[in-house]
DRENPA-3360 file (N, C-alpha, C; in nm, 2 decimals, always signed):
BEGIN
1 = MKKILLLL = +13.14/+7.92/+15.60/+13.24/+7.88/+15.50/+13.19/+7.90/+15.36 ~ +13.07/+7.86/+15.33/+13.01/+7.87/+15.20/+13.01/+8.02/+15.15 ~ +12.97/+8.11/+15.24/+12.97/+8.25/+15.21/+13.11/+8.30/+15.18 ~ +13.20/+8.27/+15.26/+13.34/+8.31/+15.25/+13.39/+8.26/+15.11 ~ +13.37/+8.14/+15.08/+13.41/+8.08/+14.95/+13.35/+8.16/+14.83 ~ +13.22/+8.19/+14.85/+13.16/+8.27/+14.74/+13.22/+8.40/+14.72 ~ +13.24/+8.47/+14.83/+13.30/+8.60/+14.82/+13.44/+8.60/+14.76 ~ +13.52/+8.50/+14.80/+13.65/+8.48/+14.74/+13.65/+8.45/+14.59;
9 = LTAIALTA = +13.56/+8.36/+14.55/+13.54/+8.33/+14.41/+13.50/+8.46/+14.33 ~ +13.41/+8.54/+14.39/+13.36/+8.66/+14.33/+13.47/+8.75/+14.30 ~ +13.55/+8.77/+14.41/+13.67/+8.87/+14.39/+13.76/+8.82/+14.28 ~ +13.79/+8.70/+14.28/+13.88/+8.64/+14.17/+13.81/+8.67/+14.03 ~ +13.68/+8.64/+14.02/+13.61/+8.66/+13.90/+13.62/+8.80/+13.84 ~ +13.59/+8.89/+13.94/+13.59/+9.03/+13.90/+13.73/+9.08/+13.85 ~ +13.83/+9.03/+13.92/+13.96/+9.07/+13.88/+14.00/+9.01/+13.75 ~ +13.95/+8.89/+13.72/+13.99/+8.83/+13.59/+13.91/+8.88/+13.47;
17 = SGQEVICH = +13.78/+8.90/+13.49/+13.69/+8.94/+13.38/+13.67/+9.08/+13.36 ~ +13.67/+9.16/+13.48/+13.63/+9.30/+13.47/+13.48/+9.32/+13.45 ~ +13.41/+9.21/+13.45/+13.26/+9.23/+13.43/+13.19/+9.24/+13.57 ~ +13.09/+9.32/+13.57/+13.03/+9.35/+13.70/+12.88/+9.30/+13.71 ~ +12.84/+9.27/+13.83/+12.70/+9.22/+13.85/+12.62/+9.33/+13.91 ~ +12.50/+9.35/+13.85/+12.40/+9.45/+13.91/+12.28/+9.37/+13.94 ~ +12.23/+9.39/+14.06/+12.10/+9.33/+14.11/+11.99/+9.40/+14.05 ~ +11.90/+9.34/+13.98/+11.78/+9.40/+13.93/+11.67/+9.43/+14.03;
25 = RGYWDTEG = +11.64/+9.55/+14.06/+11.54/+9.59/+14.16/+11.60/+9.54/+14.30 ~ +11.73/+9.54/+14.32/+11.79/+9.49/+14.44/+11.79/+9.34/+14.43 ~ +11.85/+9.28/+14.53/+11.85/+9.13/+14.55/+11.72/+9.10/+14.62 ~ +11.62/+9.07/+14.54/+11.48/+9.05/+14.59/+11.44/+8.90/+14.60 ~ +11.50/+8.82/+14.51/+11.45/+8.68/+14.51/+11.53/+8.59/+14.61 ~ +11.51/+8.63/+14.73/+11.58/+8.57/+14.84/+11.49/+8.59/+14.97 ~ +11.51/+8.51/+15.07/+11.42/+8.51/+15.19/+11.42/+8.65/+15.25 ~ +11.29/+8.70/+15.29/+11.28/+8.82/+15.36/+11.29/+8.95/+15.27;
33 = SAQNSIRS = +11.31/+8.93/+15.14/+11.33/+9.05/+15.06/+11.21/+9.07/+14.97 ~ +11.21/+9.18/+14.90/+11.10/+9.21/+14.80/+11.16/+9.31/+14.70 ~ +11.10/+9.32/+14.58/+11.15/+9.41/+14.48/+11.15/+9.55/+14.53 ~ +11.27/+9.62/+14.50/+11.27/+9.77/+14.53/+11.25/+9.80/+14.68 ~ +11.29/+9.71/+14.77/+11.28/+9.73/+14.91/+11.42/+9.77/+14.97 ~ +11.41/+9.82/+15.09/+11.54/+9.85/+15.16/+11.62/+9.72/+15.18 ~ +11.54/+9.61/+15.22/+11.60/+9.48/+15.23/+11.68/+9.44/+15.11 ~ +11.62/+9.46/+14.99/+11.68/+9.41/+14.87/+11.81/+9.49/+14.85;
41 = LVKADSIN = +11.82/+9.61/+14.88/+11.94/+9.69/+14.87/+12.05/+9.63/+14.97 ~ +12.01/+9.60/+15.09/+12.10/+9.55/+15.19/+12.15/+9.41/+15.14 ~ +12.06/+9.33/+15.09/+12.10/+9.19/+15.04/+12.19/+9.20/+14.92 ~ +12.18/+9.30/+14.83/+12.27/+9.31/+14.73/+12.41/+9.34/+14.78 ~ +12.41/+9.43/+14.88/+12.54/+9.47/+14.94/+12.60/+9.35/+15.01 ~ +12.52/+9.26/+15.07/+12.57/+9.15/+15.15/+12.64/+9.05/+15.06 ~ +12.61/+9.04/+14.93/+12.68/+8.94/+14.84/+12.79/+9.01/+14.76 ~ +12.82/+9.13/+14.80/+12.92/+9.21/+14.73/+12.89/+9.23/+14.58;
49 = AWGSEFDV = +12.76/+9.25/+14.55/+12.72/+9.29/+14.42/+12.78/+9.43/+14.39 ~ +12.83/+9.45/+14.26/+12.89/+9.58/+14.23/+12.78/+9.69/+14.24 ~ +12.66/+9.66/+14.19/+12.55/+9.75/+14.19/+12.42/+9.70/+14.22 ~ +12.33/+9.79/+14.27/+12.19/+9.75/+14.30/+12.10/+9.85/+14.23 ~ +12.01/+9.81/+14.14/+11.92/+9.89/+14.07/+11.79/+9.91/+14.13 ~ +11.73/+10.03/+14.13/+11.60/+10.06/+14.18/+11.53/+10.17/+14.10 ~ +11.40/+10.18/+14.11/+11.32/+10.26/+14.02/+11.25/+10.38/+14.10 ~ +11.24/+10.50/+14.04/+11.20/+10.61/+14.11/+11.09/+10.69/+14.03;
57 = WMTADGVL = +10.98/+10.71/+14.11/+10.87/+10.80/+14.05/+10.86/+10.92/+14.15 ~ +10.79/+11.03/+14.10/+10.76/+11.14/+14.18/+10.61/+11.15/+14.19 ~ +10.56/+11.17/+14.32/+10.41/+11.19/+14.34/+10.37/+11.33/+14.29 ~ +10.24/+11.35/+14.29/+10.19/+11.47/+14.25/+10.23/+11.59/+14.35 ~ +10.26/+11.55/+14.47/+10.30/+11.65/+14.57/+10.45/+11.65/+14.59 ~ +10.53/+11.59/+14.50/+10.67/+11.61/+14.49/+10.75/+11.51/+14.58 ~ +10.70/+11.40/+14.62/+10.77/+11.30/+14.70/+10.83/+11.20/+14.61 ~ +10.95/+11.17/+14.62/+11.02/+11.07/+14.53/+11.00/+10.93/+14.60;
65 = VVNHDETF = +10.94/+10.84/+14.52/+10.90/+10.71/+14.58/+10.97/+10.60/+14.50 ~ +11.01/+10.49/+14.56/+11.08/+10.38/+14.49/+10.98/+10.27/+14.46 ~ +10.96/+10.25/+14.34/+10.86/+10.14/+14.29/+10.88/+10.12/+14.14 ~ +10.86/+10.00/+14.09/+10.89/+9.97/+13.95/+10.77/+10.02/+13.87 ~ +10.65/+9.97/+13.90/+10.53/+10.00/+13.82/+10.48/+10.14/+13.84 ~ +10.40/+10.19/+13.75/+10.35/+10.32/+13.76/+10.24/+10.33/+13.87 ~ +10.19/+10.21/+13.90/+10.09/+10.20/+14.00/+10.14/+10.11/+14.12 ~ +10.08/+10.14/+14.24/+10.11/+10.05/+14.36/+9.98/+10.03/+14.43;
73 = NGVTIETA = +9.94/+9.90/+14.44/+9.81/+9.86/+14.50/+9.70/+9.94/+14.44 ~ +9.71/+9.96/+14.30/+9.59/+10.02/+14.23/+9.60/+10.17/+14.23 ~ +9.70/+10.24/+14.29/+9.71/+10.38/+14.30/+9.82/+10.42/+14.20 ~ +9.79/+10.52/+14.11/+9.89/+10.57/+14.02/+9.98/+10.67/+14.09 ~ +10.11/+10.64/+14.10/+10.20/+10.71/+14.18/+10.21/+10.86/+14.14 ~ +10.23/+10.89/+14.02/+10.26/+11.02/+13.97/+10.14/+11.12/+13.98 ~ +10.02/+11.06/+14.00/+9.90/+11.15/+14.02/+9.85/+11.14/+14.16 ~ +9.91/+11.06/+14.24/+9.87/+11.05/+14.38/+9.95/+11.14/+14.47;
81 = KWKQLKNM = +9.89/+11.17/+14.59/+9.97/+11.24/+14.70/+10.03/+11.13/+14.79 ~ +10.14/+11.17/+14.85/+10.21/+11.08/+14.94/+10.13/+11.02/+15.05 ~ +10.03/+11.09/+15.10/+9.95/+11.04/+15.21/+9.87/+10.92/+15.16 ~ +9.84/+10.91/+15.03/+9.77/+10.79/+14.98/+9.85/+10.67/+14.97 ~ +9.99/+10.68/+14.98/+10.08/+10.57/+14.96/+10.16/+10.53/+15.08 ~ +10.18/+10.62/+15.18/+10.28/+10.61/+15.28/+10.25/+10.49/+15.38 ~ +10.12/+10.45/+15.39/+10.09/+10.33/+15.48/+10.08/+10.20/+15.40 ~ +10.12/+10.20/+15.27/+10.11/+10.08/+15.20/+10.24/+9.99/+15.22;
89 = RLANGEPL = +10.22/+9.86/+15.21/+10.33/+9.77/+15.24/+10.38/+9.69/+15.12 ~ +10.51/+9.66/+15.11/+10.56/+9.57/+15.01/+10.53/+9.43/+15.05 ~ +10.57/+9.34/+14.95/+10.54/+9.19/+14.98/+10.61/+9.14/+15.10 ~ +10.72/+9.20/+15.15/+10.79/+9.15/+15.26/+10.75/+9.22/+15.39 ~ +10.65/+9.31/+15.38/+10.59/+9.38/+15.50/+10.65/+9.52/+15.52 ~ +10.76/+9.55/+15.45/+10.82/+9.68/+15.46/+10.72/+9.79/+15.40 ~ +10.73/+9.91/+15.46/+10.65/+10.03/+15.40/+10.71/+10.05/+15.26 ~ +10.63/+10.10/+15.17/+10.67/+10.15/+15.04/+10.78/+10.25/+15.06;
97 = PTLDQMLE = +10.90/+10.24/+15.01/+11.01/+10.33/+15.05/+11.02/+10.45/+14.96 ~ +11.06/+10.56/+15.03/+11.09/+10.68/+14.95/+11.24/+10.68/+14.91 ~ +11.27/+10.76/+14.81/+11.41/+10.77/+14.77/+11.50/+10.82/+14.88 ~ +11.45/+10.91/+14.97/+11.53/+10.95/+15.08/+11.56/+10.84/+15.17 ~ +11.47/+10.75/+15.19/+11.51/+10.63/+15.28/+11.60/+10.54/+15.21 ~ +11.59/+10.52/+15.08/+11.67/+10.43/+15.01/+11.82/+10.48/+15.01 ~ +11.83/+10.61/+14.98/+11.96/+10.67/+14.98/+12.03/+10.67/+15.12 ~ +11.95/+10.70/+15.22/+12.00/+10.70/+15.36/+12.06/+10.56/+15.39;
105 = CGKKLQTR = +11.99/+10.45/+15.35/+12.04/+10.32/+15.37/+12.17/+10.30/+15.29 ~ +12.16/+10.34/+15.16/+12.28/+10.32/+15.07/+12.40/+10.39/+15.13 ~ +12.39/+10.50/+15.20/+12.51/+10.56/+15.26/+12.59/+10.47/+15.35 ~ +12.52/+10.37/+15.41/+12.59/+10.28/+15.50/+12.65/+10.16/+15.43 ~ +12.63/+10.14/+15.30/+12.67/+10.02/+15.23/+12.78/+10.06/+15.12 ~ +12.82/+9.96/+15.05/+12.93/+9.97/+14.96/+12.88/+9.96/+14.81 ~ +12.77/+9.89/+14.79/+12.72/+9.86/+14.66/+12.69/+9.99/+14.59 ~ +12.71/+10.00/+14.46/+12.69/+10.12/+14.38/+12.54/+10.13/+14.36;
113 = LILEMKPH = +12.49/+10.25/+14.35/+12.34/+10.28/+14.34/+12.30/+10.31/+14.20 ~ +12.22/+10.23/+14.14/+12.19/+10.24/+14.00/+12.04/+10.29/+14.00 ~ +12.02/+10.42/+13.98/+11.89/+10.48/+14.00/+11.82/+10.49/+13.86 ~ +11.71/+10.42/+13.85/+11.63/+10.44/+13.72/+11.52/+10.54/+13.75 ~ +11.52/+10.65/+13.67/+11.42/+10.75/+13.68/+11.31/+10.71/+13.57 ~ +11.19/+10.68/+13.62/+11.08/+10.64/+13.53/+11.03/+10.75/+13.44 ~ +10.99/+10.71/+13.32/+10.93/+10.81/+13.24/+10.79/+10.86/+13.29 ~ +10.77/+10.99/+13.32/+10.65/+11.04/+13.37/+10.56/+11.09/+13.25;
121 = TSREQEKE = +10.43/+11.08/+13.27/+10.34/+11.13/+13.17/+10.36/+11.28/+13.14 ~ +10.38/+11.35/+13.25/+10.40/+11.49/+13.23/+10.55/+11.52/+13.22 ~ +10.60/+11.58/+13.11/+10.74/+11.61/+13.10/+10.79/+11.72/+13.20 ~ +10.70/+11.81/+13.24/+10.73/+11.91/+13.34/+10.76/+11.84/+13.47 ~ +10.67/+11.74/+13.51/+10.68/+11.66/+13.63/+10.81/+11.58/+13.63 ~ +10.85/+11.52/+13.51/+10.97/+11.44/+13.49/+11.09/+11.53/+13.51 ~ +11.09/+11.65/+13.46/+11.20/+11.74/+13.48/+11.21/+11.78/+13.62 ~ +11.11/+11.80/+13.69/+11.11/+11.84/+13.83/+11.16/+11.71/+13.91;
129 = AAKKIVKM = +11.12/+11.59/+13.87/+11.17/+11.47/+13.94/+11.32/+11.46/+13.92 ~ +11.37/+11.49/+13.80/+11.52/+11.48/+13.78/+11.59/+11.58/+13.87 ~ +11.53/+11.70/+13.88/+11.60/+11.80/+13.96/+11.60/+11.77/+14.11 ~ +11.49/+11.71/+14.16/+11.48/+11.67/+14.30/+11.57/+11.55/+14.32 ~ +11.58/+11.46/+14.23/+11.67/+11.34/+14.24/+11.81/+11.39/+14.26 ~ +11.86/+11.47/+14.17/+12.00/+11.51/+14.17/+12.03/+11.59/+14.29 ~ +11.94/+11.68/+14.34/+11.96/+11.75/+14.46/+11.97/+11.67/+14.58 ~ +11.88/+11.57/+14.59/+11.88/+11.47/+14.70/+12.01/+11.39/+14.71;
137 = VKKKGLQD = +12.06/+11.34/+14.59/+12.18/+11.26/+14.59/+12.30/+11.35/+14.64 ~ +12.30/+11.48/+14.60/+12.41/+11.57/+14.64/+12.40/+11.59/+14.79 ~ +12.28/+11.61/+14.84/+12.26/+11.63/+14.98/+12.31/+11.51/+15.07 ~ +12.29/+11.39/+15.02/+12.33/+11.27/+15.09/+12.47/+11.24/+15.07 ~ +12.54/+11.32/+14.99/+12.68/+11.29/+14.97/+12.72/+11.17/+14.89 ~ +12.63/+11.13/+14.79/+12.64/+11.01/+14.72/+12.67/+11.03/+14.57 ~ +12.71/+11.15/+14.53/+12.74/+11.18/+14.39/+12.84/+11.09/+14.33 ~ +12.93/+11.03/+14.41/+13.04/+10.95/+14.35/+13.00/+10.80/+14.35;
145 = RIEYITFS = +12.88/+10.77/+14.40/+12.83/+10.63/+14.40/+12.70/+10.60/+14.33 ~ +12.66/+10.71/+14.26/+12.53/+10.70/+14.19/+12.55/+10.69/+14.04 ~ +12.46/+10.61/+13.97/+12.45/+10.61/+13.83/+12.31/+10.63/+13.79 ~ +12.28/+10.69/+13.68/+12.14/+10.72/+13.64/+12.11/+10.64/+13.51 ~ +11.99/+10.58/+13.51/+11.94/+10.52/+13.39/+11.79/+10.55/+13.36 ~ +11.75/+10.56/+13.24/+11.62/+10.59/+13.21/+11.58/+10.55/+13.07 ~ +11.44/+10.52/+13.05/+11.39/+10.49/+12.92/+11.35/+10.62/+12.85 ~ +11.35/+10.74/+12.92/+11.30/+10.86/+12.87/+11.42/+10.93/+12.80;
153 = YQGMKNLK = +11.40/+10.96/+12.67/+11.51/+11.04/+12.60/+11.52/+11.18/+12.66 ~ +11.41/+11.24/+12.68/+11.42/+11.38/+12.75/+11.46/+11.37/+12.89 ~ +11.42/+11.27/+12.96/+11.47/+11.25/+13.10/+11.62/+11.23/+13.10 ~ +11.67/+11.16/+13.00/+11.82/+11.14/+12.99/+11.89/+11.27/+12.98 ~ +11.83/+11.36/+12.89/+11.89/+11.49/+12.87/+11.88/+11.58/+12.99 ~ +11.77/+11.56/+13.06/+11.75/+11.64/+13.19/+11.86/+11.60/+13.29 ~ +11.88/+11.47/+13.31/+11.98/+11.42/+13.41/+12.12/+11.47/+13.36 ~ +12.14/+11.46/+13.23/+12.28/+11.50/+13.18/+12.30/+11.65/+13.21;
161 = EMAPESTP = +12.20/+11.73/+13.20/+12.21/+11.87/+13.22/+12.23/+11.90/+13.37 ~ +12.16/+11.83/+13.46/+12.15/+11.87/+13.60/+12.26/+11.80/+13.69 ~ +12.30/+11.68/+13.65/+12.40/+11.60/+13.73/+12.54/+11.65/+13.71 ~ +12.63/+11.63/+13.80/+12.77/+11.66/+13.78/+12.82/+11.59/+13.65 ~ +12.91/+11.65/+13.59/+12.96/+11.60/+13.46/+13.02/+11.47/+13.46 ~ +13.07/+11.42/+13.57/+13.13/+11.29/+13.58/+13.03/+11.18/+13.61 ~ +12.90/+11.22/+13.63/+12.80/+11.12/+13.67/+12.77/+11.02/+13.55 ~ +12.78/+10.89/+13.56/+12.74/+10.81/+13.45/+12.59/+10.81/+13.43;
169 = IYYLNGEL = +12.55/+10.82/+13.31/+12.41/+10.82/+13.27/+12.40/+10.73/+13.15 ~ +12.30/+10.64/+13.15/+12.28/+10.54/+13.05/+12.13/+10.55/+13.00 ~ +12.12/+10.51/+12.87/+11.99/+10.51/+12.81/+11.94/+10.37/+12.79 ~ +11.81/+10.34/+12.82/+11.75/+10.21/+12.83/+11.67/+10.17/+12.70 ~ +11.62/+10.26/+12.63/+11.51/+10.23/+12.54/+11.55/+10.14/+12.42 ~ +11.67/+10.14/+12.37/+11.72/+10.04/+12.28/+11.71/+10.08/+12.13 ~ +11.66/+10.20/+12.09/+11.66/+10.23/+11.96/+11.77/+10.31/+11.90 ~ +11.86/+10.36/+11.99/+11.97/+10.45/+11.94/+12.10/+10.37/+11.95;
177 = SPSQLAEL = +12.18/+10.39/+11.84/+12.31/+10.32/+11.84/+12.41/+10.39/+11.93 ~ +12.52/+10.32/+11.96/+12.62/+10.39/+12.04/+12.67/+10.52/+11.99 ~ +12.69/+10.53/+11.85/+12.74/+10.65/+11.79/+12.64/+10.76/+11.81 ~ +12.51/+10.73/+11.80/+12.41/+10.84/+11.83/+12.41/+10.88/+11.97 ~ +12.43/+10.79/+12.06/+12.44/+10.83/+12.20/+12.57/+10.90/+12.24 ~ +12.67/+10.87/+12.16/+12.80/+10.94/+12.19/+12.79/+11.08/+12.16 ~ +12.71/+11.12/+12.07/+12.69/+11.27/+12.04/+12.63/+11.34/+12.16 ~ +12.56/+11.27/+12.25/+12.50/+11.33/+12.37/+12.59/+11.32/+12.49;
185 = DVAGIDYS = +12.70/+11.25/+12.47/+12.81/+11.24/+12.57/+12.76/+11.18/+12.70 ~ +12.68/+11.06/+12.68/+12.64/+10.98/+12.79/+12.74/+10.86/+12.81 ~ +12.73/+10.80/+12.92/+12.83/+10.69/+12.96/+12.82/+10.57/+12.87 ~ +12.70/+10.53/+12.82/+12.69/+10.42/+12.74/+12.55/+10.36/+12.72 ~ +12.54/+10.25/+12.67/+12.41/+10.18/+12.64/+12.37/+10.09/+12.75 ~ +12.25/+10.08/+12.78/+12.20/+9.99/+12.88/+12.07/+9.92/+12.83 ~ +12.09/+9.82/+12.74/+11.98/+9.77/+12.66/+11.94/+9.63/+12.70 ~ +11.82/+9.58/+12.67/+11.77/+9.45/+12.70/+11.85/+9.34/+12.63;
193 = IKVMREHP = +11.85/+9.22/+12.68/+11.92/+9.12/+12.62/+11.86/+9.09/+12.48 ~ +11.73/+9.11/+12.46/+11.67/+9.10/+12.33/+11.73/+9.19/+12.22 ~ +11.74/+9.32/+12.26/+11.80/+9.42/+12.17/+11.95/+9.39/+12.14 ~ +12.02/+9.35/+12.24/+12.17/+9.33/+12.22/+12.19/+9.20/+12.14 ~ +12.10/+9.10/+12.15/+12.12/+8.98/+12.06/+12.09/+9.02/+11.92 ~ +12.00/+9.12/+11.90/+11.98/+9.17/+11.76/+12.09/+9.26/+11.71 ~ +12.16/+9.32/+11.79/+12.27/+9.42/+11.76/+12.40/+9.39/+11.83 ~ +12.46/+9.27/+11.82/+12.57/+9.24/+11.90/+12.69/+9.33/+11.86;
201 = QWIDEAHS = +12.69/+9.39/+11.74/+12.80/+9.48/+11.69/+12.80/+9.60/+11.78 ~ +12.69/+9.64/+11.84/+12.69/+9.76/+11.92/+12.79/+9.75/+12.04 ~ +12.82/+9.63/+12.08/+12.91/+9.61/+12.20/+13.05/+9.67/+12.16 ~ +13.10/+9.62/+12.05/+13.24/+9.67/+12.00/+13.23/+9.81/+11.96 ~ +13.12/+9.86/+11.90/+13.10/+10.00/+11.86/+13.11/+10.09/+11.99 ~ +13.03/+10.05/+12.09/+13.04/+10.13/+12.21/+13.18/+10.13/+12.28 ~ +13.24/+10.02/+12.28/+13.37/+10.01/+12.34/+13.47/+10.10/+12.26 ~ +13.46/+10.10/+12.13/+13.55/+10.17/+12.04/+13.53/+10.33/+12.07;
209 = LGMKVNVW = +13.41/+10.36/+12.12/+13.38/+10.50/+12.14/+13.41/+10.54/+12.29 ~ +13.46/+10.44/+12.36/+13.49/+10.47/+12.50/+13.38/+10.46/+12.59 ~ +13.27/+10.39/+12.55/+13.14/+10.38/+12.62/+13.13/+10.24/+12.69 ~ +13.05/+10.23/+12.79/+13.03/+10.11/+12.86/+12.90/+10.05/+12.80 ~ +12.88/+9.92/+12.83/+12.77/+9.84/+12.79/+12.71/+9.76/+12.91 ~ +12.58/+9.79/+12.94/+12.51/+9.70/+13.03/+12.40/+9.63/+12.96 ~ +12.37/+9.51/+13.00/+12.26/+9.43/+12.94/+12.16/+9.38/+13.05 ~ +12.03/+9.39/+13.03/+11.93/+9.35/+13.13/+11.82/+9.27/+13.06;
217 = TVNSDRDM = +11.73/+9.21/+13.13/+11.76/+9.15/+13.25/+11.79/+9.01/+13.23 ~ +11.92/+8.97/+13.27/+11.98/+8.85/+13.22/+11.97/+8.75/+13.33 ~ +11.88/+8.65/+13.31/+11.85/+8.55/+13.41/+11.89/+8.40/+13.37 ~ +11.88/+8.37/+13.25/+11.90/+8.23/+13.21/+12.06/+8.20/+13.20 ~ +12.10/+8.07/+13.21/+12.23/+8.04/+13.18/+12.27/+8.08/+13.04 ~ +12.19/+8.06/+12.94/+12.22/+8.09/+12.80/+12.25/+8.24/+12.79 ~ +12.17/+8.33/+12.84/+12.19/+8.47/+12.83/+12.31/+8.52/+12.91 ~ +12.34/+8.46/+13.03/+12.45/+8.49/+13.10/+12.57/+8.46/+13.03;
225 = DWCINYGV = +12.58/+8.34/+12.97/+12.70/+8.30/+12.89/+12.72/+8.39/+12.77 ~ +12.62/+8.43/+12.71/+12.62/+8.52/+12.59/+12.69/+8.65/+12.63 ~ +12.64/+8.71/+12.74/+12.69/+8.84/+12.78/+12.84/+8.83/+12.83 ~ +12.87/+8.72/+12.90/+13.01/+8.70/+12.94/+13.10/+8.68/+12.82 ~ +13.06/+8.60/+12.72/+13.14/+8.58/+12.61/+13.16/+8.70/+12.51 ~ +13.06/+8.79/+12.51/+13.07/+8.90/+12.43/+13.13/+9.02/+12.50 ~ +13.17/+9.00/+12.63/+13.25/+9.10/+12.70/+13.18/+9.23/+12.74 ~ +13.04/+9.22/+12.77/+12.98/+9.34/+12.81/+13.03/+9.38/+12.95;
233 = DFITTNAP = +13.02/+9.50/+12.98/+13.08/+9.55/+13.11/+13.00/+9.52/+13.23 ~ +12.87/+9.53/+13.22/+12.78/+9.51/+13.34/+12.66/+9.42/+13.29 ~ +12.62/+9.33/+13.39/+12.51/+9.24/+13.36/+12.41/+9.26/+13.47 ~ +12.29/+9.30/+13.44/+12.18/+9.32/+13.54/+12.10/+9.19/+13.54 ~ +12.07/+9.14/+13.66/+12.01/+9.01/+13.68/+11.93/+9.00/+13.80 ~ +11.83/+8.91/+13.80/+11.75/+8.87/+13.91/+11.82/+8.75/+13.99 ~ +11.92/+8.70/+13.93/+11.99/+8.58/+13.99/+12.14/+8.62/+14.01 ~ +12.17/+8.71/+14.10/+12.31/+8.76/+14.11/+12.41/+8.65/+14.16;
241 = ELLQLKLA = +12.37/+8.57/+14.25/+12.47/+8.47/+14.30/+12.51/+8.37/+14.20 ~ +12.41/+8.33/+14.12/+12.44/+8.24/+14.00/+12.53/+8.30/+13.90 ~ +12.51/+8.43/+13.87/+12.60/+8.50/+13.78/+12.74/+8.52/+13.84 ~ +12.75/+8.54/+13.97/+12.88/+8.55/+14.03/+12.96/+8.43/+14.02 ~ +12.88/+8.31/+14.04/+12.95/+8.18/+14.03/+13.00/+8.16/+13.88 ~ +12.92/+8.20/+13.79/+12.96/+8.18/+13.65/+13.08/+8.26/+13.62 ~ +13.09/+8.38/+13.67/+13.20/+8.47/+13.64/+13.33/+8.41/+13.71 ~ +13.30/+8.33/+13.82/+13.42/+8.28/+13.89/+13.47/+8.16/+13.82;
249 = Q = +13.40/+8.10/+13.73/+13.45/+7.97/+13.66/+13.56/+8.00/+13.57;
% end
């Protein structure tokens, strides 16, 4: 009954506010889950989160791996070979997932896939990662359910060049205004709560240019209320169910 009520309230909230909830690194802060795990993607879908974010690196031998940090268990992903990583486990006991596995799971779900391509030390490797990511997403038939985000300016340009024209691409780094990004024809800004509190005028500026605004990582009541009141389009959080309830009020 509690779950049914939550889903009903969420549906009402999204209809009323138009604001959407994105789970940061999946819905990991819940029993049996872990950051950037297959379980975290499934859990995000189970609460009807609009989107689930995850992070992607490419190994030295070209395998796309899902992990936030540049290292995992002391191994630097972009300079390692997959055989050094494939038997490693996440905090919940799952194997370290590949992008192929994450997308295969995503095909069975409804939540939107928010793929963050991490900045690689080698720009050539980063460009190859972008190429492989876009190719894999197409192969999986997920082009209409994927969005790309990145801290890398060059990576953003690579994704813009390689992905279908309609694919939403957002920039994370926080130093460019919406008008500057509009010249690159990307979907919008995806900046931290700290940056957006310093530049609240960028929300209206982005909207006036037909761009969307996402804010991350929004976990406190105070920051959630700020984002809701300022009318940002997407809110990325580690506490998705709390945010859903706030949107339903």
